[in-house]
C-alpha positions in Angstrom: -100.1 31.6 -1.5 -97.9 32.6 -4.4 -100.0 33.9 -7.3 -99.9 31.7 -10.4 -98.2 28.8 -8.5 -100.1 25.6 -8.4 -100.8 23.9 -5.1 -98.6 20.8 -4.3 -100.1 17.6 -5.6 -100.0 14.5 -3.3 -100.1 12.0 -6.2 -96.8 10.3 -6.7 -95.8 10.3 -3.1 -94.3 6.8 -2.5 -93.9 6.9 1.3 -95.4 8.6 4.3 -92.3 10.8 4.5 -92.8 12.1 1.0 -96.5 12.6 1.7 -95.6 14.7 4.8 -93.0 16.7 2.7 -95.8 17.6 0.3 -98.1 18.6 3.2 -95.4 21.0 4.4 -95.1 22.4 0.9 -98.9 22.9 0.9 -98.6 25.0 4.1 -95.8 27.1 2.5 -98.0 27.5 -0.6 -100.9 28.7 1.6 -98.7 31.4 3.1 -100.6 31.0 6.4 -99.2 30.7 9.9 -100.2 28.0 12.4 -102.4 30.5 14.2 -104.1 31.6 11.0 -104.7 28.0 9.9 -106.2 27.2 13.3 -108.5 30.2 13.1 -109.6 29.4 9.5 -110.4 25.8 10.5 -112.4 27.0 13.5 -114.4 29.3 11.1 -115.3 26.2 9.1 -116.4 24.2 12.1 -113.2 22.1 12.2 -110.9 21.5 15.2 -107.3 22.2 14.3 -105.1 23.3 17.2 -101.9 24.9 16.3 -99.8 22.5 18.4 -101.5 19.6 16.6 -100.6 21.0 13.2 -97.0 21.5 14.2 -96.7 18.0 15.6 -98.3 16.5 12.4 -95.9 18.3 10.0 -92.8 17.4 12.1 -93.5 13.6 11.9 -93.0 11.0 9.2 -96.2 9.0 9.7 -99.6 9.5 8.0 -102.0 11.8 9.8 -105.5 10.8 10.7 -108.0 11.5 7.8 -110.1 14.0 9.8 -106.9 15.9 10.7 -105.8 15.9 7.1 -109.2 17.1 5.9 -109.2 20.0 8.3 -105.7 21.0 7.4 -106.1 20.8 3.6 -109.4 22.7 3.8 -107.8 25.4 5.9 -104.9 25.8 3.4 -107.5 27.0 0.8 -107.7 24.1 -1.6 -110.8 23.2 -3.7 -112.9 20.0 -3.1 -111.2 18.2 -6.0 -107.7 18.8 -4.5 -109.0 17.7 -1.1 -110.2 14.4 -2.5 -106.8 13.8 -4.2 -105.1 14.2 -0.8 -107.5 11.8 0.8 -107.1 9.2 -1.9 -103.3 9.4 -1.8 -103.4 8.9 2.0 -105.7 5.8 1.7 -103.4 4.3 -1.0 -100.3 4.7 1.2 -102.1 3.4 4.2 -103.2 0.3 2.3 -99.8 -0.6 1.0 -97.8 -3.3 2.8 -94.5 -1.6 2.0 -93.2 1.4 0.1 -90.8 1.8 -2.8 -87.3 1.7 -1.7 -88.2 -0.5 1.3 -85.6 -3.3 1.4 -87.1 -6.8 1.0 -86.9 -9.8 -1.3 -88.5 -9.2 -4.7 -90.5 -11.9 -6.6 -87.7 -12.4 -9.1 -84.8 -12.8 -6.7 -83.2 -16.3 -6.8 -83.7 -18.4 -3.7 -80.7 -18.8 -1.5 -78.7 -22.0 -1.6 -79.9 -24.5 1.0 -77.6 -25.1 4.0 -75.7 -28.4 3.4 -75.7 -29.1 7.1 -79.5 -29.1 7.2 -80.3 -31.1 4.0 -77.3 -33.6 4.2 -75.9 -32.6 0.8 -72.1 -32.7 0.4 -70.5 -29.3 1.0 -69.4 -27.2 -1.9 -65.8 -27.5 -3.0 -63.8 -24.6 -1.8 -62.2 -22.1 -4.1 -58.6 -23.0 -5.1 -56.0 -21.9 -2.5 -58.3 -20.0 -0.2 -55.8 -20.3 2.5 -52.2 -19.0 2.0 -50.8 -21.9 3.9 -52.5 -24.5 1.7 -54.7 -25.9 4.4 -58.4 -26.4 3.4 -60.6 -26.9 6.4 -62.7 -30.0 6.3 -66.4 -29.2 7.1 -66.7 -32.6 8.9 -63.7 -31.8 11.0 -64.5 -31.3 14.7 -63.3 -27.9 15.9 -60.3 -28.2 18.2 -61.2 -28.4 21.8 -60.2 -25.5 24.0 -57.3 -26.3 26.2 -58.3 -27.8 29.5 -58.1 -25.6 32.5 -55.0 -26.4 34.6 -56.2 -27.3 38.1 -54.8 -25.5 41.0 -51.6 -26.9 42.3 -50.2 -28.3 39.0 -46.6 -27.8 38.0 -45.6 -25.2 35.5 -45.3 -27.9 32.7 -48.8 -29.3 33.2 -47.7 -32.8 34.4 -50.8 -33.0 36.6 -51.4 -32.4 40.3 -48.5 -33.3 42.6 -48.8 -36.4 44.8 -50.1 -35.7 48.3 -47.3 -35.2 50.8 -47.1 -36.7 54.2 -48.4 -34.4 56.8 -45.5 -32.8 58.8 -44.8 -34.1 62.2 -46.3 -31.9 64.9 -43.8 -29.5 66.4 -43.7 -27.4 69.5 -45.6 -24.1 68.9 -43.3 -21.1 68.8 -43.1 -18.8 71.7 -45.7 -16.1 71.8 -44.5 -13.0 70.0 -41.5 -14.7 68.5 -40.6 -14.7 64.8 -42.1 -17.4 62.6 -40.0 -20.4 61.9 -38.5 -20.7 58.4 -40.8 -23.7 57.6 -43.9 -21.6 58.3 -43.2 -19.2 55.4 -45.5 -19.9 52.5 -44.2 -21.8 49.6 -44.5 -19.6 46.4 -45.5 -22.6 44.4 -48.1 -23.7 46.8 -51.6 -22.0 46.9 -51.9 -19.7 49.8 -54.2 -21.0 52.5 -55.6 -18.6 55.1 -54.4 -19.2 58.6 -57.1 -20.9 60.6 -55.8 -21.0 64.1 -54.0 -18.0 65.7 -50.4 -18.4 66.6 -51.3 -17.6 70.2 -53.9 -19.9 71.8 -57.0 -18.1 72.9 -57.5 -17.4 76.5 -60.8 -18.8 77.8 -62.5 -17.6 80.9 -61.3 -19.6 83.8 -58.4 -21.2 81.9 -54.7 -20.7 82.5 -53.4 -17.4 81.2 -50.5 -15.1 81.9 -52.8 -12.1 82.2 -56.5 -12.7 82.5 -58.8 -10.3 80.5 -60.5 -7.5 82.4 -64.0 -8.4 83.6 -66.8 -7.5 81.0 -64.3 -6.7 78.1 -65.9 -9.2 75.8 -69.4 -8.0 76.5 -68.4 -4.4 75.8 -66.8 -5.4 72.5 -70.0 -7.3 71.4 -72.2 -4.3 72.3 -70.0 -2.0 70.2 -70.2 -4.3 67.3 -74.0 -4.3 67.4 -74.4 -0.6 68.3 -72.4 0.8 65.3 -74.5 -0.8 62.5 -77.7 0.1 64.4 -76.7 3.8 64.6 -75.8 3.8 60.9 -79.2 2.3 59.9 -81.0 4.8 62.0 -79.1 7.7 60.4 -80.0 6.4 56.9 -83.7 6.1 57.8 -83.7 9.6 59.3 -82.1 11.0 56.2 -84.6 9.2 53.9 -87.6 10.5 55.9 -86.2 14.0 55.8 -85.7 13.9 52.0 -89.2 12.6 51.4 -90.8 15.2 53.6 -88.7 17.9 51.9 -89.9 16.9 48.4 -93.5 16.3 49.5 -93.7 19.8 50.9 -92.6 21.2 47.5 -89.4 22.7 48.6 -86.8 23.4 45.9 -83.9 25.0 47.8 -85.5 28.2 48.8 -87.4 29.1 52.1 -91.2 29.1 52.1 -92.6 32.3 50.6 -96.0 34.0 50.8 -97.7 33.9 47.4 -98.1 37.3 45.6 -101.8 38.2 45.0 -102.8 39.1 41.4 -102.7 42.8 40.6 -102.8 44.7 37.3 -99.4 45.2 35.8 -96.3 43.4 34.7 -95.8 40.0 36.4 -93.6 37.0 36.5 -96.0 34.0 36.8 -94.5 31.5 39.2 -95.6 27.9 39.9 -96.3 28.1 43.6 -93.7 26.5 45.9 -91.1 26.1 43.1 -88.5 28.0 41.2 -90.3 27.5 37.9 -92.0 30.3 36.0 -94.2 30.3 32.8 -92.6 30.9 29.4 -92.5 29.7 25.8 -89.8 27.9 23.9 -88.0 30.6 21.8 -88.2 29.9 18.1 -91.3 27.8 18.3 -94.5 29.1 16.6 -96.8 26.8 18.5 -97.3 29.2 21.5 -97.3 26.3 24.0 -96.6 27.5 27.5 -94.1 25.6 29.7 -92.6 25.8 33.2 -88.9 26.8 33.1 -86.4 28.0 35.7 -87.5 31.6 36.6 -84.0 32.9 35.7 -84.6 31.8 32.1 -88.3 32.9 31.9 -88.0 36.0 29.8 -90.0 35.0 26.7 -92.7 36.2 26.5 -93.2 39.0 29.1 -96.5 38.7 30.9 -98.9 41.3 32.4 -102.3 41.0 34.1 -105.1 43.1 32.7 -108.5 43.4 34.5 -111.4 42.3 32.2 -114.2 43.2 34.7 -116.5 41.0 36.8 -113.5 39.6 38.7 -111.9 38.2 35.5 -108.5 38.7 34.2 -106.7 38.5 30.8 -103.0 37.4 30.8 -101.3 39.6 28.1 -98.1 38.3 26.5 -95.4 40.3 24.7 -93.3 38.1 22.5 -90.0 39.5 20.9 -90.8 37.6 17.6 -94.6 37.6 17.3 -95.6 40.8 19.2 -98.5 41.3 21.6 -100.8 38.4 22.4 -102.9 36.7 25.1 -102.8 33.4 26.9 -105.7 31.1 26.4 -107.3 27.7 25.8 -108.1 26.9 22.1 -111.4 25.6 20.7 -113.3 27.1 23.6 -111.9 24.4 25.9 -113.9 21.6 24.2 -110.8 19.5 23.6 -109.7 17.3 26.5 -106.2 18.2 27.7 -106.3 21.4 25.5 -102.9 23.2 25.6 -102.5 26.4 27.6 -100.9 28.7 24.9 -100.1 32.2 23.8 -101.7 33.6 20.6 -103.2 36.8 19.1 -105.8 38.5 21.3 -109.4 38.6 20.3 -109.9 35.2 18.8 -113.5 34.3 19.5 -112.8 30.5 19.4 -110.4 30.8 22.4 -111.0 31.1 26.1 -108.9 34.3 27.0 -110.4 35.3 30.3 -109.7 33.6 33.6 -110.7 33.7 37.3 -107.7 33.8 39.6 -109.0 32.0 42.7 -107.1 31.7 46.0 -106.6 28.3 47.5 -105.8 27.2 51.0 -105.9 28.8 54.5 -103.5 30.6 54.7 -103.4 31.1 50.9 -100.9 28.7 49.2 -101.4 30.1 45.7 -103.9 31.0 43.0 -105.7 28.8 40.5 -106.0 30.0 36.9 -109.5 28.9 36.0 -110.7 29.3 32.4 -113.8 31.5 32.4 -116.6 30.0 30.3 -114.7 26.9 29.2 -116.7 24.2 27.5 -115.2 21.8 30.1 -116.5 23.1 33.5 -114.3 22.5 36.6 -111.0 22.8 34.7 -107.8 24.5 35.8 -104.6 25.4 34.1 -102.3 22.6 35.2 -98.6 21.6 34.9 -98.9 18.2 33.3 -96.2 15.5 33.1 -93.2 15.6 35.4 -94.0 18.6 37.7 -90.4 18.6 39.1 -88.8 18.9 35.6 -88.2 22.0 33.5 -90.1 22.3 30.2 -93.2 20.4 31.4 -96.1 21.8 29.5 -99.3 23.5 30.8 -102.8 22.4 29.8 -106.4 22.4 30.8 -107.1 19.6 33.3 -109.8 18.9 36.0 -109.2 21.0 39.1 -107.8 18.6 41.8 -108.8 18.8 45.5 -105.2 19.2 46.5 -104.5 21.6 43.6 -101.2 19.8 42.8 -99.5 21.6 39.9 -102.4 24.1 39.7 -101.3 26.9 42.0 -99.5 30.1 40.9 -98.4 33.4 42.3 -97.7 36.6 40.4 -94.4 38.3 41.3 -94.2 42.0 40.4 -91.9 42.6 37.5 -90.1 45.9 37.4 
Protein backbone atom coordinates (compact mmCIF):
# COMPACT_ATOMS: atom_id res chain seq x y z
CA UNK A 1 0.00 0.00 0.00
CA UNK A 2 1.15 3.52 -0.68
CA UNK A 3 2.17 5.36 2.55
CA UNK A 4 -0.15 8.24 3.39
CA UNK A 5 -2.71 7.26 0.75
CA UNK A 6 -6.20 6.49 2.00
CA UNK A 7 -7.85 3.21 1.06
CA UNK A 8 -10.57 3.47 -1.61
CA UNK A 9 -14.03 4.13 -0.18
CA UNK A 10 -16.99 2.12 -1.58
CA UNK A 11 -19.54 4.75 -0.58
CA UNK A 12 -20.89 6.58 -3.58
CA UNK A 13 -20.65 3.62 -5.97
CA UNK A 14 -23.83 3.80 -8.02
CA UNK A 15 -23.61 0.47 -9.86
CA UNK A 16 -21.95 -2.94 -9.53
CA UNK A 17 -19.42 -1.89 -12.19
CA UNK A 18 -18.34 1.13 -10.10
CA UNK A 19 -18.24 -1.07 -6.99
CA UNK A 20 -15.91 -3.55 -8.74
CA UNK A 21 -13.74 -0.70 -10.02
CA UNK A 22 -13.21 0.42 -6.40
CA UNK A 23 -12.45 -3.16 -5.40
CA UNK A 24 -9.70 -3.26 -8.04
CA UNK A 25 -8.42 0.05 -6.70
CA UNK A 26 -8.36 -1.50 -3.21
CA UNK A 27 -6.16 -4.33 -4.48
CA UNK A 28 -3.79 -1.81 -6.08
CA UNK A 29 -3.75 0.15 -2.82
CA UNK A 30 -2.81 -3.01 -0.88
CA UNK A 31 0.19 -3.63 -3.15
CA UNK A 32 -0.34 -7.40 -2.80
CA UNK A 33 -0.31 -10.02 -5.54
CA UNK A 34 -3.04 -12.61 -5.97
CA UNK A 35 -0.81 -15.19 -4.35
CA UNK A 36 -0.06 -12.96 -1.38
CA UNK A 37 -3.76 -12.16 -0.91
CA UNK A 38 -4.61 -15.86 -0.96
CA UNK A 39 -1.88 -16.63 1.61
CA UNK A 40 -2.99 -13.80 3.94
CA UNK A 41 -6.59 -14.98 3.76
CA UNK A 42 -5.55 -18.54 4.59
CA UNK A 43 -3.61 -17.24 7.60
CA UNK A 44 -6.85 -15.63 8.88
CA UNK A 45 -8.84 -18.83 8.33
CA UNK A 46 -10.56 -17.53 5.16
CA UNK A 47 -10.78 -19.37 1.83
CA UNK A 48 -9.64 -17.09 -1.00
CA UNK A 49 -8.21 -18.97 -4.03
CA UNK A 50 -6.20 -16.80 -6.41
CA UNK A 51 -8.27 -17.84 -9.41
CA UNK A 52 -11.47 -16.83 -7.56
CA UNK A 53 -10.07 -13.36 -6.82
CA UNK A 54 -9.03 -12.89 -10.46
CA UNK A 55 -12.49 -13.93 -11.67
CA UNK A 56 -14.22 -11.64 -9.15
CA UNK A 57 -12.23 -8.55 -10.17
CA UNK A 58 -12.72 -9.19 -13.89
CA UNK A 59 -16.54 -9.26 -13.66
CA UNK A 60 -19.10 -6.48 -13.31
CA UNK A 61 -21.50 -8.23 -10.92
CA UNK A 62 -21.53 -8.03 -7.16
CA UNK A 63 -19.44 -10.70 -5.37
CA UNK A 64 -20.84 -12.87 -2.61
CA UNK A 65 -20.60 -11.24 0.81
CA UNK A 66 -18.33 -13.94 2.26
CA UNK A 67 -15.95 -13.57 -0.71
CA UNK A 68 -15.99 -9.77 -0.34
CA UNK A 69 -15.25 -10.10 3.38
CA UNK A 70 -12.27 -12.40 2.83
CA UNK A 71 -10.86 -10.15 0.10
CA UNK A 72 -11.24 -6.84 1.97
CA UNK A 73 -9.73 -8.31 5.14
CA UNK A 74 -6.78 -9.72 3.17
CA UNK A 75 -6.14 -6.27 1.68
CA UNK A 76 -5.38 -4.98 5.20
CA UNK A 77 -8.37 -2.75 5.97
CA UNK A 78 -9.72 -2.10 9.47
CA UNK A 79 -13.10 -3.40 10.74
CA UNK A 80 -14.83 -0.04 10.11
CA UNK A 81 -13.74 -0.05 6.47
CA UNK A 82 -14.87 -3.66 6.10
CA UNK A 83 -18.33 -2.72 7.37
CA UNK A 84 -18.50 0.14 4.86
CA UNK A 85 -17.80 -2.30 2.01
CA UNK A 86 -20.49 -4.69 3.26
CA UNK A 87 -23.05 -1.91 3.63
CA UNK A 88 -22.36 -0.54 0.16
CA UNK A 89 -22.76 -4.02 -1.34
CA UNK A 90 -26.10 -4.60 0.46
CA UNK A 91 -27.44 -1.24 -0.72
CA UNK A 92 -26.54 -1.98 -4.33
CA UNK A 93 -28.03 -5.47 -4.09
CA UNK A 94 -31.27 -4.05 -2.69
CA UNK A 95 -31.81 -1.52 -5.44
CA UNK A 96 -34.19 -2.27 -8.27
CA UNK A 97 -32.11 -0.22 -10.70
CA UNK A 98 -29.02 1.91 -10.78
CA UNK A 99 -28.44 5.55 -11.71
CA UNK A 100 -28.00 5.96 -15.39
CA UNK A 101 -30.22 2.95 -16.06
CA UNK A 102 -32.70 3.92 -18.79
CA UNK A 103 -36.30 3.78 -17.69
CA UNK A 104 -39.32 6.05 -17.36
CA UNK A 105 -39.11 8.48 -14.44
CA UNK A 106 -42.07 9.43 -12.28
CA UNK A 107 -42.34 12.88 -13.84
CA UNK A 108 -42.29 11.83 -17.49
CA UNK A 109 -45.54 12.62 -19.37
CA UNK A 110 -47.61 9.65 -20.35
CA UNK A 111 -47.52 8.86 -24.07
CA UNK A 112 -50.49 9.80 -26.24
CA UNK A 113 -53.00 6.98 -26.56
CA UNK A 114 -53.20 5.18 -29.86
CA UNK A 115 -56.23 6.56 -31.80
CA UNK A 116 -56.80 3.19 -33.40
CA UNK A 117 -57.24 1.62 -29.96
CA UNK A 118 -59.50 4.19 -28.25
CA UNK A 119 -61.54 5.26 -31.28
CA UNK A 120 -60.47 8.91 -31.09
CA UNK A 121 -60.15 10.84 -34.35
CA UNK A 122 -56.61 10.88 -35.67
CA UNK A 123 -54.44 13.93 -35.19
CA UNK A 124 -54.35 16.42 -38.04
CA UNK A 125 -51.14 16.00 -40.01
CA UNK A 126 -48.59 18.78 -40.18
CA UNK A 127 -49.07 21.10 -43.16
CA UNK A 128 -47.56 19.80 -46.38
CA UNK A 129 -45.83 16.73 -44.97
CA UNK A 130 -45.76 15.26 -48.46
CA UNK A 131 -44.02 17.17 -51.29
CA UNK A 132 -46.69 15.98 -53.75
CA UNK A 133 -49.51 17.43 -51.63
CA UNK A 134 -51.13 14.07 -50.87
CA UNK A 135 -52.13 13.48 -47.23
CA UNK A 136 -52.73 9.81 -46.46
CA UNK A 137 -56.12 9.14 -44.91
CA UNK A 138 -55.76 6.94 -41.79
CA UNK A 139 -59.05 5.24 -42.70
CA UNK A 140 -57.86 4.51 -46.20
CA UNK A 141 -57.36 0.83 -46.86
CA UNK A 142 -53.81 0.10 -47.99
CA UNK A 143 -53.64 -0.78 -51.66
CA UNK A 144 -53.82 -4.42 -52.34
CA UNK A 145 -50.78 -6.14 -53.71
CA UNK A 146 -51.11 -6.94 -57.40
CA UNK A 147 -52.57 -10.34 -57.92
CA UNK A 148 -50.28 -13.04 -59.10
CA UNK A 149 -50.59 -13.69 -62.81
CA UNK A 150 -51.53 -17.33 -63.22
CA UNK A 151 -49.50 -19.52 -65.45
CA UNK A 152 -50.41 -19.35 -69.08
CA UNK A 153 -51.73 -15.75 -69.15
CA UNK A 154 -50.81 -13.44 -71.96
CA UNK A 155 -48.27 -10.69 -71.58
CA UNK A 156 -50.97 -8.02 -71.05
CA UNK A 157 -52.74 -9.89 -68.28
CA UNK A 158 -56.03 -10.48 -70.19
CA UNK A 159 -56.56 -13.72 -68.33
CA UNK A 160 -55.95 -17.37 -69.15
CA UNK A 161 -56.41 -18.28 -72.80
CA UNK A 162 -59.42 -20.31 -73.80
CA UNK A 163 -58.76 -24.04 -73.95
CA UNK A 164 -57.85 -25.21 -77.40
CA UNK A 165 -59.23 -28.23 -79.16
CA UNK A 166 -56.94 -31.22 -78.75
CA UNK A 167 -54.98 -31.86 -81.94
CA UNK A 168 -56.02 -34.69 -84.14
CA UNK A 169 -53.92 -37.82 -83.65
CA UNK A 170 -51.16 -38.20 -86.14
CA UNK A 171 -49.00 -41.03 -87.18
CA UNK A 172 -45.99 -41.33 -84.85
CA UNK A 173 -42.73 -40.37 -86.48
CA UNK A 174 -40.35 -43.00 -87.60
CA UNK A 175 -37.97 -44.16 -84.88
CA UNK A 176 -34.81 -42.11 -84.86
CA UNK A 177 -36.16 -39.49 -87.21
CA UNK A 178 -36.14 -35.73 -86.56
CA UNK A 179 -39.11 -34.32 -84.66
CA UNK A 180 -41.89 -32.73 -86.64
CA UNK A 181 -42.09 -28.92 -86.56
CA UNK A 182 -45.36 -29.10 -84.63
CA UNK A 183 -43.65 -30.98 -81.79
CA UNK A 184 -41.33 -28.10 -80.98
CA UNK A 185 -42.35 -26.38 -77.76
CA UNK A 186 -44.16 -23.10 -78.08
CA UNK A 187 -42.13 -20.37 -76.26
CA UNK A 188 -45.37 -18.87 -74.94
CA UNK A 189 -46.68 -22.16 -73.61
CA UNK A 190 -45.41 -23.67 -70.33
CA UNK A 191 -43.04 -26.51 -70.88
CA UNK A 192 -44.60 -29.87 -70.09
CA UNK A 193 -42.31 -32.80 -69.49
CA UNK A 194 -42.61 -35.53 -72.07
CA UNK A 195 -44.58 -38.43 -70.63
CA UNK A 196 -44.37 -41.08 -73.28
CA UNK A 197 -41.13 -41.90 -75.11
CA UNK A 198 -40.99 -41.31 -78.82
CA UNK A 199 -40.18 -44.99 -79.35
CA UNK A 200 -42.79 -47.43 -78.00
CA UNK A 201 -41.36 -49.72 -75.34
CA UNK A 202 -40.59 -53.27 -76.24
CA UNK A 203 -42.34 -55.69 -73.93
CA UNK A 204 -41.27 -59.29 -73.47
CA UNK A 205 -43.02 -61.42 -76.03
CA UNK A 206 -44.24 -58.44 -78.07
CA UNK A 207 -43.28 -57.48 -81.60
CA UNK A 208 -39.89 -55.86 -81.89
CA UNK A 209 -37.24 -55.35 -84.50
CA UNK A 210 -34.53 -56.58 -82.13
CA UNK A 211 -35.62 -58.36 -78.92
CA UNK A 212 -33.54 -57.55 -75.79
CA UNK A 213 -30.96 -60.00 -74.57
CA UNK A 214 -32.23 -62.49 -71.99
CA UNK A 215 -31.79 -61.25 -68.39
CA UNK A 216 -30.77 -57.67 -69.36
CA UNK A 217 -33.56 -56.09 -67.30
CA UNK A 218 -32.73 -58.19 -64.24
CA UNK A 219 -29.06 -57.20 -64.38
CA UNK A 220 -29.99 -53.52 -64.63
CA UNK A 221 -32.28 -53.75 -61.60
CA UNK A 222 -29.57 -55.55 -59.60
CA UNK A 223 -27.05 -52.83 -60.41
CA UNK A 224 -29.51 -50.12 -59.34
CA UNK A 225 -29.97 -51.81 -55.95
CA UNK A 226 -26.33 -52.80 -55.48
CA UNK A 227 -24.76 -49.34 -55.92
CA UNK A 228 -26.71 -47.62 -53.06
CA UNK A 229 -26.14 -50.63 -50.81
CA UNK A 230 -22.37 -50.44 -51.34
CA UNK A 231 -22.41 -46.67 -50.68
CA UNK A 232 -24.34 -47.10 -47.41
CA UNK A 233 -22.00 -49.88 -46.28
CA UNK A 234 -18.98 -47.67 -46.97
CA UNK A 235 -20.43 -44.83 -44.92
CA UNK A 236 -21.21 -47.13 -42.00
CA UNK A 237 -17.70 -48.58 -42.08
CA UNK A 238 -16.16 -45.07 -42.13
CA UNK A 239 -18.33 -43.95 -39.20
CA UNK A 240 -17.41 -47.00 -37.11
CA UNK A 241 -13.73 -46.46 -37.86
CA UNK A 242 -13.86 -42.80 -36.79
CA UNK A 243 -15.69 -43.63 -33.54
CA UNK A 244 -13.15 -46.32 -32.70
CA UNK A 245 -10.33 -43.95 -33.59
CA UNK A 246 -11.59 -41.25 -31.22
CA UNK A 247 -12.56 -43.69 -28.47
CA UNK A 248 -9.06 -45.09 -28.34
CA UNK A 249 -7.70 -41.55 -27.79
CA UNK A 250 -5.71 -41.32 -31.01
CA UNK A 251 -4.82 -37.82 -32.13
CA UNK A 252 -2.87 -38.39 -35.30
CA UNK A 253 0.24 -40.08 -33.89
CA UNK A 254 1.00 -43.80 -33.39
CA UNK A 255 0.52 -45.32 -29.92
CA UNK A 256 3.46 -44.63 -27.64
CA UNK A 257 4.72 -46.18 -24.42
CA UNK A 258 4.27 -43.74 -21.49
CA UNK A 259 7.48 -42.42 -20.00
CA UNK A 260 7.89 -43.27 -16.33
CA UNK A 261 8.57 -40.44 -13.84
CA UNK A 262 12.23 -39.73 -13.08
CA UNK A 263 13.98 -36.80 -11.46
CA UNK A 264 14.92 -34.05 -13.87
CA UNK A 265 13.44 -31.75 -16.49
CA UNK A 266 10.23 -33.07 -18.06
CA UNK A 267 7.45 -32.20 -20.47
CA UNK A 268 4.24 -33.42 -18.80
CA UNK A 269 2.00 -34.92 -21.49
CA UNK A 270 -1.66 -35.93 -21.19
CA UNK A 271 -1.39 -39.65 -22.03
CA UNK A 272 -2.62 -40.65 -25.48
CA UNK A 273 -2.81 -37.06 -26.77
CA UNK A 274 -0.65 -34.31 -28.19
CA UNK A 275 -1.48 -32.02 -25.23
CA UNK A 276 1.02 -31.00 -22.53
CA UNK A 277 0.65 -28.95 -19.33
CA UNK A 278 1.31 -25.20 -19.34
CA UNK A 279 0.06 -21.83 -18.08
CA UNK A 280 -1.49 -18.95 -19.99
CA UNK A 281 1.31 -16.41 -20.51
CA UNK A 282 0.51 -13.03 -18.92
CA UNK A 283 -1.95 -14.47 -16.39
CA UNK A 284 -1.12 -14.17 -12.68
CA UNK A 285 -3.61 -16.87 -11.61
CA UNK A 286 -1.20 -19.79 -12.09
CA UNK A 287 -4.00 -22.04 -13.44
CA UNK A 288 -2.60 -25.02 -15.38
CA UNK A 289 -4.15 -25.99 -18.74
CA UNK A 290 -3.60 -28.58 -21.46
CA UNK A 291 -2.16 -27.02 -24.63
CA UNK A 292 -0.52 -28.41 -27.80
CA UNK A 293 2.88 -29.74 -26.78
CA UNK A 294 4.59 -27.56 -29.39
CA UNK A 295 3.35 -24.47 -27.49
CA UNK A 296 3.90 -25.79 -23.94
CA UNK A 297 6.98 -23.79 -22.97
CA UNK A 298 5.62 -21.73 -20.04
CA UNK A 299 6.50 -22.69 -17.40
CA UNK A 300 9.24 -25.32 -17.64
CA UNK A 301 8.63 -28.30 -15.37
CA UNK A 302 10.93 -30.65 -13.46
CA UNK A 303 10.30 -33.62 -11.14
CA UNK A 304 11.91 -33.47 -7.70
CA UNK A 305 11.89 -36.48 -5.33
CA UNK A 306 10.38 -35.60 -1.93
CA UNK A 307 10.98 -38.98 -0.24
CA UNK A 308 8.60 -41.78 0.65
CA UNK A 309 7.64 -42.29 -3.00
CA UNK A 310 6.33 -38.74 -3.29
CA UNK A 311 7.26 -36.09 -5.82
CA UNK A 312 7.19 -32.32 -6.15
CA UNK A 313 6.54 -30.77 -9.56
CA UNK A 314 8.77 -27.70 -9.80
CA UNK A 315 7.90 -24.89 -12.22
CA UNK A 316 10.17 -22.23 -13.71
CA UNK A 317 8.14 -19.27 -15.01
CA UNK A 318 9.85 -16.56 -17.12
CA UNK A 319 7.83 -13.81 -15.38
CA UNK A 320 7.33 -15.08 -11.81
CA UNK A 321 10.39 -17.28 -11.28
CA UNK A 322 10.63 -20.61 -9.47
CA UNK A 323 7.51 -22.25 -8.06
CA UNK A 324 5.67 -25.51 -7.44
CA UNK A 325 2.49 -27.07 -8.78
CA UNK A 326 -0.18 -27.73 -6.16
CA UNK A 327 -3.76 -27.72 -4.94
CA UNK A 328 -4.83 -24.66 -2.87
CA UNK A 329 -6.60 -24.71 0.50
CA UNK A 330 -5.28 -28.17 1.34
CA UNK A 331 -7.62 -29.68 -1.24
CA UNK A 332 -10.71 -28.86 0.85
CA UNK A 333 -12.47 -26.95 -1.94
CA UNK A 334 -14.35 -29.19 -4.43
CA UNK A 335 -12.98 -28.89 -7.96
CA UNK A 336 -9.98 -26.99 -6.56
CA UNK A 337 -7.72 -25.78 -9.40
CA UNK A 338 -4.40 -27.41 -10.16
CA UNK A 339 -2.08 -24.40 -10.27
CA UNK A 340 1.48 -23.14 -10.05
CA UNK A 341 2.55 -20.87 -7.20
CA UNK A 342 5.45 -20.19 -4.83
CA UNK A 343 6.90 -23.26 -3.13
CA UNK A 344 6.57 -23.82 0.61
CA UNK A 345 3.02 -22.53 1.15
CA UNK A 346 1.72 -24.61 4.10
CA UNK A 347 -1.89 -24.16 2.97
CA UNK A 348 -1.28 -25.92 -0.36
CA UNK A 349 -0.84 -29.58 -1.31
CA UNK A 350 2.52 -29.60 -3.10
CA UNK A 351 3.49 -33.29 -2.97
CA UNK A 352 2.04 -36.00 -5.20
CA UNK A 353 2.09 -39.74 -5.72
CA UNK A 354 2.67 -40.66 -9.38
CA UNK A 355 0.78 -43.96 -9.66
CA UNK A 356 0.91 -46.23 -12.76
CA UNK A 357 -2.42 -47.31 -14.22
CA UNK A 358 -3.25 -50.22 -16.53
CA UNK A 359 -1.56 -53.45 -17.63
CA UNK A 360 0.53 -52.73 -19.59
CA UNK A 361 0.93 -49.25 -18.13
CA UNK A 362 -1.20 -46.65 -19.98
CA UNK A 363 -0.04 -43.65 -17.96
CA UNK A 364 0.50 -42.25 -14.48
CA UNK A 365 -2.02 -40.62 -12.16
CA UNK A 366 -1.00 -37.43 -10.32
CA UNK A 367 -2.55 -38.02 -6.86
CA UNK A 368 -2.38 -35.14 -4.30
CA UNK A 369 -0.68 -36.52 -1.18
CA UNK A 370 -2.54 -35.69 2.02
CA UNK A 371 -5.42 -33.88 0.29
CA UNK A 372 -8.39 -33.04 2.49
CA UNK A 373 -10.49 -34.75 -0.22
CA UNK A 374 -9.25 -38.38 -0.32
CA UNK A 375 -9.51 -40.33 -3.56
CA UNK A 376 -8.81 -37.29 -5.75
CA UNK A 377 -6.69 -37.09 -8.88
CA UNK A 378 -5.42 -34.23 -11.02
CA UNK A 379 -7.92 -34.23 -13.92
CA UNK A 380 -8.47 -32.50 -17.25
CA UNK A 381 -11.97 -31.04 -16.79
CA UNK A 382 -14.27 -29.70 -19.49
CA UNK A 383 -13.70 -30.66 -23.13
CA UNK A 384 -10.79 -33.11 -22.99
CA UNK A 385 -10.31 -32.90 -26.76
CA UNK A 386 -9.85 -29.11 -26.76
CA UNK A 387 -6.82 -26.96 -26.06
CA UNK A 388 -6.89 -24.74 -22.96
CA UNK A 389 -9.11 -27.05 -20.95
CA UNK A 390 -8.12 -26.50 -17.32
CA UNK A 391 -6.84 -29.02 -14.78
CA UNK A 392 -8.37 -29.45 -11.32
CA UNK A 393 -8.74 -31.87 -8.45
CA UNK A 394 -11.54 -34.39 -9.14
CA UNK A 395 -12.50 -37.89 -7.94
CA UNK A 396 -10.28 -40.61 -9.40
CA UNK A 397 -12.33 -42.42 -12.07
CA UNK A 398 -12.17 -46.22 -12.62
CA UNK A 399 -11.24 -45.71 -16.29
CA UNK A 400 -8.87 -42.82 -15.40
CA UNK A 401 -10.28 -40.75 -18.28
CA UNK A 402 -8.43 -37.42 -18.42
CA UNK A 403 -6.29 -38.45 -15.44
CA UNK A 404 -3.27 -40.18 -17.02
CA UNK A 405 0.04 -38.49 -17.80
CA UNK A 406 3.54 -39.37 -18.91
CA UNK A 407 6.75 -37.48 -18.36
CA UNK A 408 8.82 -36.93 -21.51
CA UNK A 409 12.47 -36.16 -20.87
CA UNK A 410 13.26 -32.55 -21.71
CA UNK A 411 16.78 -31.77 -22.87
